C-alpha positions as CSV (number, residue, x, y, z in Angstrom):
1,M,-41.3,-50.9,120.2
2,R,-40.5,-49.8,116.8
3,F,-37.2,-47.6,117.9
4,N,-34.6,-47.7,120.0
5,L,-35.6,-45.8,122.7
6,S,-32.2,-45.9,124.4
7,E,-30.4,-44.1,121.3
8,I,-33.5,-41.8,121.5
9,N,-33.1,-41.1,125.6
10,D,-29.5,-40.6,125.0
11,L,-29.9,-38.3,121.9
12,I,-32.6,-35.5,123.5
13,R,-30.2,-35.9,127.3
14,S,-27.1,-34.8,124.8
15,R,-28.6,-31.6,123.4
16,R,-26.9,-28.9,124.5
17,T,-25.9,-25.3,124.0
18,I,-22.5,-24.6,122.3
19,Y,-22.2,-21.2,121.3
20,P,-20.2,-19.5,117.9
21,E,-17.2,-18.9,120.2
22,Q,-17.0,-22.7,120.8
23,F,-17.4,-23.9,116.8
24,S,-14.4,-24.7,114.5
25,D,-13.5,-23.4,111.5
26,R,-14.7,-26.7,109.8
27,Q,-17.8,-26.2,107.8
28,V,-21.5,-27.5,107.8
29,H,-22.5,-28.9,104.3
30,Q,-25.8,-27.9,102.4
31,E,-27.0,-31.7,102.6
32,Q,-26.7,-31.8,106.4
33,L,-28.8,-27.9,106.6
34,E,-31.1,-29.6,104.3
35,V,-32.1,-32.5,106.7
36,I,-32.0,-30.2,109.9
37,L,-34.6,-27.9,107.7
38,N,-36.5,-31.4,106.9
39,N,-36.7,-32.5,110.2
40,A,-38.3,-29.0,111.4
41,Q,-41.0,-29.3,109.4
42,W,-41.8,-32.4,110.9
43,A,-43.0,-30.6,114.0
44,P,-46.4,-30.5,115.6
45,T,-48.9,-27.8,114.0
46,H,-52.1,-27.3,115.3
47,G,-54.4,-27.1,111.7
48,N,-51.6,-28.0,109.9
49,T,-50.9,-24.5,109.3
50,Q,-47.1,-25.3,109.4
51,P,-45.8,-21.9,110.1
52,W,-42.2,-22.3,110.0
53,R,-40.1,-19.8,107.7
54,F,-36.0,-20.1,107.3
55,K,-33.6,-17.8,106.2
56,V,-31.0,-19.3,106.3
57,F,-27.3,-17.2,106.1
58,M,-24.1,-18.7,104.7
59,E,-21.0,-17.9,103.2
60,D,-21.0,-14.2,101.8
61,G,-24.8,-13.8,104.0
62,R,-23.2,-13.9,107.2
63,Q,-21.4,-11.0,106.8
64,K,-24.7,-8.9,105.2
65,L,-26.6,-10.6,108.8
66,S,-23.2,-9.2,111.3
67,D,-23.7,-6.2,109.5
68,F,-27.2,-5.4,110.0
69,L,-27.1,-6.7,113.5
70,G,-24.4,-4.3,114.5
71,K,-26.1,-1.7,112.9
72,T,-29.6,-2.3,114.3
73,Y,-27.9,-3.0,117.8
74,L,-26.7,0.6,117.7
75,E,-30.0,2.1,116.4
76,L,-32.4,0.6,118.8
77,T,-30.8,0.6,121.8
78,P,-30.2,3.9,123.7
79,K,-26.5,5.1,123.9
80,E,-26.1,5.0,127.7
81,Q,-27.6,1.0,127.6
82,Q,-25.1,0.0,125.0
83,N,-22.9,-2.6,126.0
84,D,-19.3,-3.1,124.0
85,M,-19.5,-6.4,125.0
86,K,-23.4,-7.1,123.7
87,L,-22.3,-5.5,119.8
88,A,-19.5,-7.7,119.9
89,K,-21.4,-10.9,119.6
90,M,-23.9,-9.1,117.2
91,L,-21.0,-8.8,115.0
92,T,-18.5,-12.2,115.7
93,R,-21.1,-14.9,116.2
94,P,-22.9,-14.9,112.8
95,M,-19.2,-14.5,111.1
96,K,-17.8,-17.5,113.9
97,S,-20.3,-19.8,112.3
98,S,-20.8,-22.2,109.5
99,V,-24.6,-20.9,109.3
100,V,-26.5,-19.3,111.0
101,I,-30.7,-19.2,110.4
102,A,-33.6,-16.9,111.4
103,V,-36.5,-19.1,112.1
104,C,-39.9,-16.9,111.3
105,M,-43.4,-17.8,111.9
106,E,-45.5,-16.7,109.3
107,R,-49.0,-15.5,110.5
108,Q,-52.0,-17.6,109.0
109,A,-53.9,-14.4,107.0
110,E,-57.4,-16.3,108.2
111,E,-56.0,-16.4,111.7
112,K,-57.7,-19.0,113.2
113,I,-54.8,-20.4,115.1
114,L,-54.3,-18.7,117.8
115,E,-51.1,-16.6,117.6
116,L,-49.3,-18.4,120.7
117,E,-50.2,-21.9,119.1
118,E,-48.1,-20.9,115.7
119,I,-45.3,-19.9,118.3
120,E,-44.9,-23.1,120.1
121,A,-45.1,-24.8,116.9
122,V,-41.9,-22.8,115.6
123,A,-40.3,-23.7,118.9
124,C,-41.1,-27.5,118.3
125,A,-39.6,-26.9,115.1
126,I,-36.0,-25.6,116.3
127,Q,-36.5,-28.8,119.3
128,N,-36.2,-30.7,115.8
129,M,-33.4,-28.6,114.6
130,H,-31.4,-28.8,117.4
131,L,-31.7,-32.5,117.9
132,T,-30.6,-33.2,114.6
133,C,-27.4,-31.0,115.1
134,T,-26.6,-33.3,118.6
135,A,-27.3,-36.1,115.6
136,Y,-24.6,-35.1,113.3
137,G,-22.4,-34.0,116.3
138,L,-23.2,-30.5,115.4
139,G,-23.3,-27.5,117.6
140,G,-26.7,-25.5,117.9
141,F,-27.3,-22.1,119.8
142,W,-31.1,-20.5,120.0
143,S,-30.5,-17.1,120.0
144,T,-33.2,-14.1,120.8
145,P,-31.5,-11.0,121.4
146,K,-34.3,-8.2,121.6
147,L,-33.9,-6.6,118.3
148,I,-35.0,-9.4,116.6
149,Y,-38.7,-8.6,117.7
150,H,-38.2,-5.2,116.1
151,P,-40.4,-4.3,112.7
152,T,-36.8,-3.6,111.3
153,M,-36.2,-7.6,111.9
154,N,-39.1,-8.1,109.2
155,T,-38.2,-5.7,106.8
156,F,-34.7,-7.2,106.7
157,L,-35.8,-10.4,106.4
158,E,-38.6,-9.7,103.8
159,I,-41.5,-11.1,106.1
160,G,-45.0,-9.5,106.8
161,D,-45.8,-6.8,109.6
162,K,-47.8,-9.8,111.5
163,D,-45.2,-12.6,111.2
164,K,-42.0,-13.0,113.5
165,C,-38.9,-13.7,113.5
166,L,-38.3,-16.4,116.6
167,G,-35.0,-16.8,116.6
168,L,-31.7,-17.1,115.1
169,F,-29.9,-20.5,115.1
170,Y,-26.4,-20.6,115.1
171,I,-24.6,-24.1,113.7
172,G,-21.1,-25.2,113.6
173,Y,-18.9,-27.9,114.4
174,P,-17.6,-27.7,118.2
175,A,-14.1,-26.9,118.5
176,I,-14.6,-28.5,122.5
177,D,-15.4,-31.2,123.9
178,W,-19.4,-31.9,124.0
179,P,-20.9,-30.0,127.3
180,K,-22.0,-31.9,130.2
181,A,-25.5,-31.1,132.1
182,H,-27.9,-32.3,134.3
183,R,-31.6,-31.8,134.8
184,K,-33.7,-32.0,138.4
185,P,-34.8,-34.8,139.6
186,L,-38.6,-36.0,138.2
187,E,-40.6,-34.8,141.6
188,Y,-38.5,-31.3,141.9
189,T,-40.9,-31.0,138.5
190,T,-44.2,-33.0,138.3
191,K,-47.2,-33.8,140.5
192,W,-49.0,-36.7,139.9
193,I,-53.4,-36.7,140.0
194,K,-55.1,-39.8,140.4
195,E,-58.1,-39.3,141.8
């Protein structure tokens, strides 16, 4: 065996969503972020298009993101559908995080690879980010509020019209005990076909 499978199993099964409200004030180091992003880039990618793009909001950049999210939520959400709790999360989560990464998909100019496959590649990159955070003992939260799919988000992130923001990934040190979780047994989700 090339790697310690027991440790890999533990890492994968320990990955949890930890929300920014559960983060401490301790700051994540730039070197850690570089490892997280480098590991993201080793996700599978059909045709080796490597469609992932990262916009990293740190320090005062978090306030810029917070202001944009709050303003855009109010502009895009009809008054009768606005929710004070959702708005509060939009405004406070970037500030409670050490860093927020807008994870985007850059659409290949030739469009040889299906868009869905490019989206899948970026989702795999996000999983690599989350697993690396887990290995560091960092909390991670992949957030996908509706407004990230609006053209306004593309303008804010300075990405092309055919590109997509696929999530905001919040990172910070947990101020809570590492959460526990479970999954259904394999027999509930798997059918073995032998003939």
